[in-house]
SEPAVO-989225 format. One line per 4 residues: number of its first residue (from 1); their letters; for each residue x, y, z of C-alpha. Coordinates in steps of 0.05 Angstrom, whole numbers, plus 5000, padded with zeros to 4 digits. Example, Ala and Ser with C-alpha at 12.3 -4.5 7.8 and 13.67 -1.06 7.14 Angstrom:
2
1	AS	5246:4910:5156 ~ 5273:4979:5143
% end
This chain:
621
1	MHSL	5000:5000:5000 ~ 5057:5048:5017 ~ 5092:5036:4950 ~ 5025:5042:4914
5	LLLP	5016:5113:4942 ~ 5090:5132:4936 ~ 5093:5134:4859 ~ 5031:5179:4849
9	TLYL	5057:5224:4904 ~ 5125:5231:4870 ~ 5094:5243:4801 ~ 5046:5296:4826
13	LAAV	5098:5330:4869 ~ 5148:5334:4812 ~ 5094:5360:4764 ~ 5067:5411:4813
17	IAVP	5137:5440:4824 ~ 5167:5434:4754 ~ 5108:5452:4709 ~ 5088:5520:4742
21	LAAR	5162:5538:4746 ~ 5173:5523:4672 ~ 5109:5561:4654 ~ 5132:5622:4694
25	LGLG	5199:5621:4658 ~ 5162:5621:4592 ~ 5185:5550:4574 ~ 5116:5518:4570
29	SVLG	5085:5461:4608 ~ 5114:5406:4564 ~ 5186:5422:4584 ~ 5163:5423:4657
33	YLSA	5134:5353:4651 ~ 5196:5327:4615 ~ 5242:5357:4668 ~ 5200:5326:4723
37	GMII	5207:5259:4688 ~ 5282:5265:4682 ~ 5288:5280:4756 ~ 5245:5220:4773
41	GLIP	5286:5176:4726 ~ 5348:5190:4767 ~ 5317:5160:4830 ~ 5341:5088:4838
45	GIGE	5285:5038:4827 ~ 5232:5092:4813 ~ 5256:5108:4743 ~ 5247:5036:4719
49	ETRA	5175:5033:4745 ~ 5159:5099:4712 ~ 5184:5074:4645 ~ 5140:5013:4653
53	LQHF	5080:5060:4655 ~ 5095:5089:4587 ~ 5045:5044:4550 ~ 4990:5065:4599
57	AEFG	5010:5138:4592 ~ 5005:5133:4516 ~ 4929:5134:4526 ~ 4939:5209:4534
61	VVMM	4960:5211:4461 ~ 4901:5167:4442 ~ 4852:5214:4477 ~ 4885:5275:4447
65	LFIV	4875:5248:4377 ~ 4803:5231:4394 ~ 4791:5304:4414 ~ 4828:5328:4351
69	GLEL	4781:5284:4310 ~ 4720:5314:4344 ~ 4743:5382:4318 ~ 4746:5357:4246
73	APRT	4681:5341:4212 ~ 4689:5295:4151 ~ 4677:5354:4105 ~ 4734:5392:4138
77	LWGM	4780:5332:4132 ~ 4763:5324:4059 ~ 4780:5397:4048 ~ 4849:5384:4077
81	RHKL	4864:5326:4029 ~ 4913:5366:3986 ~ 4955:5385:4046 ~ 4951:5315:4075
85	LGLG	4975:5282:4011 ~ 5019:5338:3985 ~ 5051:5370:4046 ~ 5048:5312:4094
89	GSQI	5065:5258:4044 ~ 5124:5298:4016 ~ 5152:5310:4086 ~ 5151:5235:4103
93	LLST	5180:5215:4036 ~ 5236:5267:4033 ~ 5256:5260:4106 ~ 5258:5184:4100
97	LIIF	5301:5187:4036 ~ 5352:5235:4065 ~ 5359:5198:4131 ~ 5363:5133:4092
101	AVAV	5420:5160:4050 ~ 5458:5184:4112 ~ 5450:5117:4146 ~ 5475:5080:4084
105	LLDE	5536:5125:4084 ~ 5548:5104:4156 ~ 5552:5031:4133 ~ 5484:5007:4155
109	AWQT	5449:4955:4112 ~ 5397:4986:4065 ~ 5340:4950:4100 ~ 5362:4978:4168
113	SLAI	5375:5046:4137 ~ 5305:5049:4108 ~ 5274:5030:4175 ~ 5315:5084:4210
117	GLVL	5290:5135:4159 ~ 5217:5115:4170 ~ 5224:5117:4246 ~ 5258:5185:4248
121	ALSS	5214:5218:4195 ~ 5157:5221:4245 ~ 5147:5280:4292 ~ 5117:5286:4362
125	TAIV	5042:5295:4357 ~ 5034:5301:4433 ~ 5086:5355:4446 ~ 5073:5396:4384
129	LQTL	4997:5398:4389 ~ 5000:5412:4463 ~ 5048:5470:4453 ~ 5010:5499:4393
133	TEKG	4946:5498:4434 ~ 4979:5532:4494 ~ 5008:5587:4450 ~ 4943:5597:4411
137	LMKT	4976:5579:4344 ~ 4932:5522:4320 ~ 4888:5566:4276 ~ 4945:5602:4241
141	SGGR	4964:5581:4171 ~ 5029:5553:4198 ~ 4992:5516:4254 ~ 4943:5486:4204
145	SVFS	5001:5462:4160 ~ 5035:5431:4221 ~ 4971:5395:4239 ~ 4964:5369:4168
149	VLLT	5034:5338:4170 ~ 5023:5308:4239 ~ 4957:5278:4217 ~ 4989:5248:4156
153	QDIS	5044:5218:4199 ~ 4993:5188:4247 ~ 4955:5157:4189 ~ 5020:5130:4160
157	IVPL	5032:5087:4223 ~ 4987:5032:4193 ~ 5027:5022:4128 ~ 5093:5029:4166
161	LALI	5074:4973:4213 ~ 5058:4931:4151 ~ 5124:4950:4117 ~ 5174:4938:4174
165	PLLS	5167:4862:4175 ~ 5188:4861:4102 ~ 5254:4892:4122 ~ 5269:4838:4172
169	LANP	5342:4816:4170 ~ 5378:4753:4189 ~ 5445:4784:4203 ~ 5489:4799:4264
173	TSMN	5454:4865:4279 ~ 5393:4828:4303 ~ 5433:4780:4347 ~ 5465:4783:4415
177	ADGS	5540:4778:4424 ~ 5535:4702:4431 ~ 5496:4696:4366 ~ 5427:4684:4396
181	ITRL	5365:4722:4375 ~ 5348:4781:4420 ~ 5295:4776:4474 ~ 5251:4825:4437
185	AEEA	5253:4780:4376 ~ 5234:4721:4418 ~ 5176:4760:4447 ~ 5153:4776:4377
189	EKHH	5136:4703:4367 ~ 5086:4710:4424 ~ 5053:4771:4391 ~ 4989:4752:4356
193	TIFE	4930:4789:4328 ~ 4859:4763:4316 ~ 4877:4758:4242 ~ 4934:4710:4254
197	GLPA	4940:4660:4196 ~ 4899:4700:4146 ~ 4930:4717:4078 ~ 4950:4789:4066
201	WGVA	4887:4804:4025 ~ 4845:4774:4081 ~ 4877:4818:4133 ~ 4866:4879:4089
205	LATL	4792:4863:4080 ~ 4782:4848:4154 ~ 4816:4914:4172 ~ 4772:4954:4124
209	ATIA	4711:4918:4151 ~ 4730:4937:4222 ~ 4739:5010:4203 ~ 4672:5009:4167
213	LIIA	4641:4979:4231 ~ 4670:5037:4273 ~ 4641:5088:4224 ~ 4573:5054:4222
217	AGVF	4570:5049:4298 ~ 4587:5123:4304 ~ 4533:5142:4253 ~ 4476:5097:4275
221	LTKP	4487:5078:4348 ~ 4509:5144:4379 ~ 4439:5175:4387 ~ 4404:5114:4416
225	IFRF	4461:5101:4465 ~ 4463:5173:4489 ~ 4388:5174:4498 ~ 4392:5111:4539
229	IHAA	4447:5142:4582 ~ 4408:5207:4589 ~ 4348:5169:4617 ~ 4391:5150:4678
233	HLRE	4401:5223:4696 ~ 4470:5208:4723 ~ 4525:5255:4701 ~ 4580:5204:4711
237	MYTA	4549:5157:4660 ~ 4567:5207:4605 ~ 4639:5204:4627 ~ 4637:5128:4630
241	LALL	4609:5125:4559 ~ 4662:5173:4532 ~ 4717:5131:4563 ~ 4684:5067:4537
245	IVIG	4685:5095:4466 ~ 4759:5114:4468 ~ 4786:5054:4506 ~ 4742:5004:4469
249	IAYL	4763:5028:4400 ~ 4836:5031:4422 ~ 4831:4959:4446 ~ 4798:4937:4381
253	MTLL	4852:4970:4339 ~ 4906:4937:4382 ~ 4875:4869:4368 ~ 4880:4884:4294
257	GLSP	4953:4903:4302 ~ 4937:4975:4282 ~ 4949:5042:4316 ~ 4899:5055:4373
261	ALGA	4912:5130:4365 ~ 4890:5126:4292 ~ 4827:5088:4313 ~ 4810:5141:4364
265	FLAG	4821:5196:4313 ~ 4776:5161:4264 ~ 4722:5154:4317 ~ 4728:5228:4334
269	VVLA	4720:5248:4260 ~ 4657:5204:4255 ~ 4627:5237:4317 ~ 4648:5308:4298
273	SSEF	4581:5322:4266 ~ 4542:5294:4325 ~ 4504:5339:4372 ~ 4539:5302:4429
277	RHEL	4608:5326:4406 ~ 4616:5379:4459 ~ 4592:5331:4513 ~ 4644:5280:4493
281	ESDI	4699:5332:4489 ~ 4685:5360:4558 ~ 4683:5290:4589 ~ 4749:5267:4557
285	EPFK	4789:5332:4566 ~ 4808:5323:4640 ~ 4833:5252:4628 ~ 4871:5274:4566
289	GLLL	4908:5328:4604 ~ 4928:5283:4661 ~ 4950:5225:4618 ~ 4988:5270:4570
293	GLFF	5025:5299:4629 ~ 5040:5228:4653 ~ 5064:5211:4583 ~ 5112:5269:4581
297	ITVG	5138:5249:4650 ~ 5151:5178:4626 ~ 5188:5205:4565 ~ 5233:5245:4610
301	ASVD	5243:5185:4656 ~ 5261:5141:4597 ~ 5327:5178:4586 ~ 5382:5126:4596
305	FATL	5432:5169:4632 ~ 5483:5112:4636 ~ 5485:5105:4560 ~ 5480:5180:4550
309	TSDP	5539:5196:4595 ~ 5581:5141:4563 ~ 5581:5177:4496 ~ 5544:5243:4504
313	LRLV	5577:5281:4447 ~ 5558:5229:4395 ~ 5486:5223:4417 ~ 5475:5298:4422
317	NLAL	5507:5308:4354 ~ 5461:5255:4324 ~ 5400:5289:4354 ~ 5423:5358:4328
321	ALIL	5437:5328:4259 ~ 5367:5299:4258 ~ 5336:5366:4276 ~ 5378:5402:4222
325	VKGA	5361:5351:4168 ~ 5287:5351:4182 ~ 5287:5426:4191 ~ 5318:5436:4122
329	VLFA	5266:5390:4090 ~ 5209:5426:4126 ~ 5235:5495:4108 ~ 5239:5477:4034
333	LGFG	5170:5445:4034 ~ 5138:5501:4073 ~ 5166:5552:4025 ~ 5143:5511:3966
337	FGLR	5073:5508:3994 ~ 5068:5583:4003 ~ 5086:5593:4076 ~ 5126:5656:4091
341	KREL	5160:5692:4148 ~ 5136:5672:4218 ~ 5089:5618:4191 ~ 5146:5585:4154
345	WLFT	5189:5586:4217 ~ 5132:5558:4258 ~ 5124:5501:4209 ~ 5199:5487:4207
349	LSLA	5215:5489:4281 ~ 5151:5454:4305 ~ 5164:5389:4268 ~ 5240:5382:4268
353	QAGE	5241:5331:4324 ~ 5226:5256:4323 ~ 5162:5231:4355 ~ 5132:5185:4407
357	FGFV	5108:5136:4353 ~ 5181:5125:4339 ~ 5186:5087:4405 ~ 5130:5040:4381
361	LISF	5164:5029:4313 ~ 5232:5017:4346 ~ 5202:4964:4392 ~ 5165:4931:4334
365	ASQQ	5226:4934:4288 ~ 5269:4903:4344 ~ 5218:4847:4351 ~ 5221:4834:4277
369	GVFG	5297:4832:4278 ~ 5307:4896:4238 ~ 5344:4931:4294 ~ 5393:4901:4343
373	PALG	5393:4921:4417 ~ 5450:4972:4411 ~ 5419:5007:4350 ~ 5350:5007:4382
377	GTLT	5377:5038:4446 ~ 5414:5092:4407 ~ 5353:5110:4365 ~ 5310:5113:4429
381	LVIT	5359:5163:4460 ~ 5363:5205:4396 ~ 5287:5209:4393 ~ 5283:5227:4467
385	LSML	5337:5281:4461 ~ 5303:5312:4400 ~ 5236:5313:4437 ~ 5269:5346:4497
389	ATPL	5295:5399:4449 ~ 5226:5416:4422 ~ 5207:5468:4475 ~ 5273:5502:4460
393	LFLA	5255:5503:4386 ~ 5190:5537:4403 ~ 5228:5589:4444 ~ 5271:5600:4382
397	FDYI	5207:5610:4342 ~ 5181:5661:4392 ~ 5247:5700:4386 ~ 5245:5699:4310
401	AKRQ	5171:5717:4308 ~ 5181:5778:4353 ~ 5237:5803:4310 ~ 5196:5794:4246
405	DKAA	5136:5827:4278 ~ 5177:5889:4292 ~ 5204:5890:4221 ~ 5138:5874:4187
409	PDHT	5074:5879:4228 ~ 5030:5848:4174 ~ 5014:5774:4183 ~ 4990:5720:4137
413	PDEI	4914:5712:4146 ~ 4890:5648:4177 ~ 4853:5594:4138 ~ 4782:5598:4164
417	DTTG	4754:5528:4172 ~ 4689:5542:4209 ~ 4626:5583:4200 ~ 4570:5604:4246
421	PVII	4506:5646:4249 ~ 4543:5705:4280 ~ 4606:5739:4253 ~ 4642:5787:4299
425	AGIG	4692:5833:4265 ~ 4738:5863:4317 ~ 4754:5833:4384 ~ 4775:5892:4427
429	RFGQ	4739:5906:4493 ~ 4673:5919:4458 ~ 4675:5857:4414 ~ 4698:5812:4471
433	IVNR	4637:5828:4514 ~ 4590:5816:4454 ~ 4625:5750:4439 ~ 4623:5725:4511
437	LVES	4548:5739:4516 ~ 4531:5706:4450 ~ 4576:5645:4460 ~ 4552:5636:4532
441	SGFK	4481:5636:4507 ~ 4496:5575:4463 ~ 4506:5608:4395 ~ 4567:5596:4352
445	TVVL	4609:5657:4331 ~ 4665:5668:4282 ~ 4713:5721:4307 ~ 4757:5761:4259
449	DHDL	4812:5812:4277 ~ 4876:5837:4246 ~ 4912:5843:4313 ~ 4953:5780:4326
453	ERIQ	4960:5792:4402 ~ 4885:5798:4410 ~ 4873:5735:4369 ~ 4924:5695:4410
457	LMRS	4892:5721:4475 ~ 4823:5699:4453 ~ 4850:5630:4433 ~ 4884:5622:4501
461	FGYR	4815:5629:4533 ~ 4787:5576:4486 ~ 4748:5621:4438 ~ 4749:5612:4362
465	AFLG	4786:5670:4331 ~ 4819:5681:4263 ~ 4873:5729:4242 ~ 4859:5773:4181
469	DPTR	4830:5839:4157 ~ 4754:5835:4165 ~ 4744:5887:4110 ~ 4772:5838:4058
473	PELL	4714:5807:4018 ~ 4748:5739:4011 ~ 4758:5734:4086 ~ 4686:5751:4100
477	RAAG	4662:5699:4050 ~ 4707:5646:4081 ~ 4677:5663:4149 ~ 4608:5646:4123
481	LRDA	4579:5714:4104 ~ 4533:5681:4054 ~ 4495:5642:4108 ~ 4507:5685:4170
485	RVLV	4447:5715:4205 ~ 4482:5772:4242 ~ 4546:5812:4230 ~ 4574:5851:4289
489	VALN	4620:5907:4267 ~ 4663:5922:4328 ~ 4725:5952:4294 ~ 4763:6007:4329
493	TPDA	4775:6048:4266 ~ 4712:6086:4242 ~ 4733:6085:4169 ~ 4745:6010:4170
497	ALRL	4678:5998:4204 ~ 4643:6040:4151 ~ 4678:6002:4094 ~ 4657:5936:4125
501	VKLA	4584:5956:4133 ~ 4581:5979:4060 ~ 4614:5915:4036 ~ 4570:5869:4077
505	RKER	4506:5906:4057 ~ 4526:5900:3983 ~ 4541:5826:3990 ~ 4480:5810:4033
509	PDLH	4421:5860:4029 ~ 4382:5817:4079 ~ 4437:5811:4131 ~ 4425:5842:4200
513	IIAR	4484:5887:4216 ~ 4500:5913:4286 ~ 4554:5966:4285 ~ 4596:6001:4338
517	ARDR	4599:6076:4329 ~ 4649:6125:4358 ~ 4605:6188:4358 ~ 4542:6217:4327
521	SHVF	4575:6232:4261 ~ 4597:6160:4257 ~ 4526:6137:4274 ~ 4498:6177:4215
525	ALYE	4550:6149:4168 ~ 4537:6077:4189 ~ 4462:6088:4184 ~ 4470:6113:4113
529	AGAN	4516:6054:4097 ~ 4462:6005:4117 ~ 4472:5985:4190 ~ 4409:5960:4225
533	DIVR	4429:5972:4298 ~ 4482:6023:4317 ~ 4513:6026:4386 ~ 4555:6085:4408
537	EMFD	4614:6056:4446 ~ 4607:6104:4506 ~ 4532:6117:4504 ~ 4505:6059:4546
541	SSLR	4559:6064:4599 ~ 4551:6140:4604 ~ 4476:6132:4610 ~ 4484:6083:4667
545	AGRY	4532:6130:4702 ~ 4480:6186:4695 ~ 4428:6140:4727 ~ 4475:6129:4786
549	VLEN	4482:6205:4793 ~ 4406:6214:4796 ~ 4401:6159:4848 ~ 4450:6196:4892
553	VGLS	4420:6266:4886 ~ 4351:6249:4910 ~ 4314:6204:4861 ~ 4295:6133:4878
557	EFEA	4323:6075:4837 ~ 4256:6068:4801 ~ 4253:6143:4785 ~ 4325:6144:4760
561	AEAE	4312:6083:4716 ~ 4250:6115:4686 ~ 4290:6178:4670 ~ 4344:6136:4639
565	QAFF	4294:6099:4594 ~ 4261:6164:4574 ~ 4328:6194:4554 ~ 4346:6132:4515
569	AHDR	4280:6131:4476 ~ 4284:6205:4460 ~ 4357:6201:4437 ~ 4341:6142:4392
573	EALK	4284:6179:4357 ~ 4326:6242:4353 ~ 4382:6207:4318 ~ 4335:6182:4264
577	ELAA	4311:6253:4251 ~ 4381:6283:4252 ~ 4407:6230:4204 ~ 4364:6260:4149
581	LWKP	4395:6329:4161 ~ 4467:6305:4167 ~ 4515:6317:4110 ~ 4578:6274:4104
585	GMNA	4643:6311:4116 ~ 4609:6375:4140 ~ 4621:6404:4209 ~ 4557:6404:4250
589	SANP	4564:6478:4266 ~ 4566:6494:4192 ~ 4497:6461:4182 ~ 4444:6511:4206
593	AYMA	4385:6464:4197 ~ 4420:6409:4235 ~ 4440:6455:4293 ~ 4370:6485:4297
597	RVRE	4338:6416:4302 ~ 4388:6395:4355 ~ 4368:6454:4399 ~ 4294:6439:4389
601	LEKE	4304:6366:4408 ~ 4343:6386:4471 ~ 4284:6430:4492 ~ 4236:6372:4479
605	LEVN	4280:6326:4522 ~ 4280:6376:4579 ~ 4204:6383:4576 ~ 4194:6308:4573
609	LLAL	4238:6295:4634 ~ 4205:6351:4674 ~ 4137:6322:4657 ~ 4161:6253:4679
613	AEKQ	4186:6282:4745 ~ 4119:6316:4759 ~ 4082:6251:4743 ~ 4127:6213:4792
617	SDKA	4116:6267:4844 ~ 4040:6263:4837 ~ 4043:6187:4845 ~ 4085:6194:4908
621	G	4037:6246:4936
% end
């Protein structure tokens, strides 16, 4: 019992100390988890037990891909097919070929060299997606390109697992010093799947049938099962069902000899269009965060310090060489696919490491006799060191991005992959309050702004937000202007707001437009441009302040509220009248008819409020 409680206590203590410290230093939570794992790995006896938990901790990656799938409806995934095949496929192919060539030059057999290339071509889905999410970079064009490559790599696990046995070697690299087959190879003989003994075409058909079964279950069984669970009126049953879906599919894919993470991703995509998507996501999210943290700790604990200290220069140089080779490939591909400046550097530095699926492939390749024990241990350390370097690569990106932002403040617009009934253009203080109210009431919004810091701030709080100039017609169309019900124009610049209202009214004569105005002149211009509802940015708050004044100089709360409502109604009608007399570009004092009507309306307001006061006094008497 004591030992059972000791390990969780150590893990939580290390995480609670290391992660906040790393976050305060600006290094990110991932580096904190990795550092905590490295510290635990140095404790005699504890490190070995931590490494034994790595397979359990990998469920964090499985759950992460399930949640990623929930964010990608099949239509969205189909729209990414060019990047998946082009950008992602090219990255795997080119990285594999270059690493293969280097390994051949180092006198490895071509089969072993090809396996090394395939293993090291992959990147870390867990670390990269976690860091992109923390930094609010997932929705940038660079972030979307990174995600496309990671998704392609995860999908490629299936064919890689099928290819590696074909590279199996009967040579000394797969034997121990005494000439016997390695223990991992012996264990491979015990490894069976439910398709054991079937011909290759039979395995392929059975695999496709299983995937079709997962899709059919997601489409046809989700609603009845959720209704059955709902009838119990027990909140924990939703959590149990969400875990059952993820763990059950992972187990089924393991039986098939396929990637459980890929199965979870597929299930997420199938359920992305379901009305239960948000319920599933909220139930899985806490488990995903804890298990991902545990996974990062086990990666840190897996560092073999004895081997590392025996030849540190060689291993560090190999890890740096891997980062440089993959970085060069990524930079060239990113440039070829249209990424520039900060987005190109984000794409390059995010994916330059090796990934956690490399551990799976190394173990499998060792079982098949493709890698010997020494080579497998070296590759494991190289992958671990490159993953440990990833937070530092993101720090390098932050430095480069800041320098580029100072030199060129314009940013590449994001690719907008979602639409909604409400578009909010501008996410300053005014737009943020509107967005919070609408989103909290259960309506989906699409937020647009040209200020990168504001966009990243919104993303850090979990809101959808896209970088770009809202006055650009193509950006508005991508945000769903054609089908939107309401456009909120909350831009700080009056001229930009006016341009946007005119553009939106021209594109959609039936669209309801709510616009933020700076002053009365701006109200008139927006009214003429076609805005339906116009809100002066200081009007409502000033009106409320005036009500507080009345409450504190003798009026009751009710009397002050009535005066406030009367003022509001009068001002609204007055603006409609004055709009007809307003002339664009002319100073109000140079418009006699306008000024005369303003004075008349002020007198009317004074008379109305005095009449209201007398009425209230009569009631009180």
